N, C-alpha and C positions, 0 to 999 in steps of 0.2 A: 504494500500500500504506500502510495506517495504521500509524504508528510510535508506540510508547509508550516512555517512559524506563524503564530497568531498573536495579535495584540488588540486590545480594545481600549479606546480612550473616549473622552467626552468633549464635545464642543458646547460651551455654554457662556453667553456674554457676561453672566454674573461673575464668572471666574476672573474677569479683568479687574474686579474691585479688590481682589485678595493678593496682597503683595507676596505672600509665600509662593504663589503660583506664577510669578513673573518668569520670563524666559531667561536664559543664561546671561543675556545682555542687560537685564533689568527692566525689560519692556513688559507691560501687561499682556497676558496671553489668555485667549478664550478656550485653550485646550488644557485639560487636566494633566499636569505633570508630564508634558510632552517630551522634555529632555530625558526624563527617566524612562519613558517608553523607548526612546532612541537607544539609550544605554542598554536596555534589556534585549532589544532586538539584535544589536551588534554582538552582545555577549552570547546570545543564543546561536548566532551564526558561527561563532568560534567553537562553542561547545558541540555543535552539530558537525563540525569538521568541514564546513563549507568554505574552505580557504580560498577557493577560486573567486569568491564574490568580493566586490569592492565594498568598502565600509560605507554603510548607509549614513547620509548626512542629514543634519537638521533641516536644511533647505529642501531636500528631497522628501523627507517625511512630512513637513509642513505643507508642501505643495500638494501632496496626495490628499491630505486632509482638507485643504482649502478648496480643492475641486469638488469634493463632496458637499461642503457647506454651500458653495456657490450654486451648485445644482439644486439643492434643497431650498435655498433662498428664492431661486427663480420659480419654484413650485409653491412657495409660501409655507413650507413645512419646517423651516430651520429656527424655531424658538430655542431648542436645545437638541442635541443629537448624540446618540451612541454611534461611534465610528469604529468599524471593524476593519482592521488592517491585516492583510495576508501577504507574507513574503515567501516566494517559492525558492527552491534550490537553484533555479536558473537566474535568480535575482529580480524577478518581476514582483513589484509591489502594487497591490490593488487595495482600494478602500471603498467601503460602502457605508451608508448611514441609515439610521432609523430614529424617529422622534422619541424623546423622553421628556418627562416633566422637568421644567427648568428649576434650578436651585433658587432658594430664597434666603438661605443662610449658609455659613461656612460648612462645607461638607465634611470637615474633619472635626467638628465640634464634639461629636459623640465620644471621641477619644479621651475627653476630659471627664466623662461620666464615672462616678464612683458608686457601685451598686450598694455599698453600705450606708451611704449618706444622701444620695441624690434621687430626685424623682424622675423616673424614666419618661414621664409625660412630656418633658421638654424635647424629647427626641422621637415622639410617636409619629407614625405607627411602628411598633416593635415587631420585628419579623418572628415568625414561628419556625423553629428549626428542630427537625427530628434527627435521630442518629441512625445511620445505616444499619441494616440487619446482618451485614457480613463485612469482613475486612476487604480493603482494596490494596492491591500490590502493583508495583511497576510504575507508579506515578513519579514524575521528575520535576525539576525546578523550571524547565523550559515550558512555555505555553505553546502548544501546537494545535493543528487542526484535528488531531486524533483525540477526540473528546469522549471516546466510547466508555472508558471507566467511569467518567463523571455522569454520563447519560444513563448508564446502567444503575448507578446509585440513585439517581433521580427517579427512575422507573420503579425501583424497589420501594421508594418512599411515597409513591403515588403522585409524582410530579412529572409533567411532560418534559422530554428532553429539550434542551435549548434548540432554537431554530426549527422546532417541529411546528406543524400547523396549529396544534392545540396551545402550544406555548405562545405563538404569535397572537392568538386570539385574546390572551390575557385573562381568560375566565378561570375562576378558581372555586372549588367547592369549599364548604365550611370546614371540613375536616382535613383539607389538603394543606400540608406545610408549605412555607415559602422556600425552604432550602433543606438540605440534608448534610449532616456532618459525617466526614469520612475518617477512618482510622486504618492503620497499617496492620500487618499480620502479627506484630508484637503488641498490639493493643494501644499504640500511641496515636493520639489525635493528630491529623495532618492538616486538613482544610475542609471547607465545604465544597459543594459542587461548582460554585462560581466565585467564592471569596476566600481570602485568607482570614484566619480567625485568631482571636486572643481571648484569654480567660483571666479574670481578676483573681490574683493570688498574692497574699501577703501585702496588700495595699497598692498593687500595681498590675497593669495588664501585661501578660506574657504570651508570646506567640510561639508555635512549634518551630523548631529549627528546620532549615532546608533539608537536612539529612533525614528527617522523618518521612519526606516524600511530598512536600508541598511546593507549589509554584512560587517563584520569586516575584511576588507582586510589587508593582510600582508604589502603591500607597503604603504597603507593608514596609518597604525600604524607607520611604519618607518618614513614617511614624517612628521607626527605629532611630533614624538620624536625629529626629527632634526630641528623643527621649520620652515620647508618648507611650510607647510599648517597649518591651525588652524581650530578647530571644531566650526562650526556655532552654534548659539543659536537655540532652537527649533522653527521651522516655520520661520526662517530667510531667507532661500532661497526658495522663493515661485514661483510657475509656472508663475504668471503674471509679475515677475521681469526679466524673461529671454528674451533677445532680439535677433532678427534676426542677424546672422553673429557674435554673441558673441563667444569669445574663451572660451574653457573649458579644464581643465586639467583632463585627465583620467588616471587611474592606475590599474594594477592588477599584480599578481604574476608571470606572464609569460612575458608580454610586458614591465614591469617597468612603465614608464610614457610616455604618448603621448599627443599631443595637438589635440583638436577637434574644429570644428566650428559648432555652432548651426544653422540649417536651418529650419526656421519655414515654414511648408507646408500649403497648402490651406485647409488641413483637420482640422476641428474645434475640440477642445478637450472638453471632457465632463466636465460640471461644477462640481467642488468639493463640498463636503458637508460643511456646515457651522458648526463652533464649538459650 
């Protein structure tokens, strides 16, 4: 199967008002952490062994995004957009967009939430997150078009796969969760089907290390650099430490940060392997 590198970012005029999102030259940018997206794509090219490809430049990445925005503006759809970027092994970069609800406040604000002292109503709506019924193996820090492991976890949780017709319709039953939490064969939490995750432990948010099998998210990197979250030790966030109704911080390059609440279902999870 041919694999391409995948990255998703966000166009939102509101982002121009946030200085932390300025581009490397200090200019306001409507794209969420675009320089971090560039860094990750180029790092993934190297990790994938695509040494024949030229280094992707900021101008090239921004131009691809700008074309999508211009097209959507012409059609009257570009209030805010999720932009999907795909880079093939031949070096072809393509971008496509779909409308999302515009931001009205700093999308990283939820990282300041303290479950012990703060009211989550400041960050409503809170996502409902279930735990997968079996472990997932073979996930890596690169984000690629091979999303089968994540789609399989979503299906087990009763959530349509991303980019499926049902997912595109946006309809959701009352008992359907918003996302599903994955864990590896040793019982260590890795990520959700679409987000990096952090759990509040000892007064701070900690996130699984990349060695657990999670994607190196751009917002995850920014939060680590800002001291908003901290990388956990290997096997520190284990499946059996997660509690019903526990709050979780989720993040990705489109939504920024959101709060979720873990709902343990009646479905029993598969016992992980022992080390």
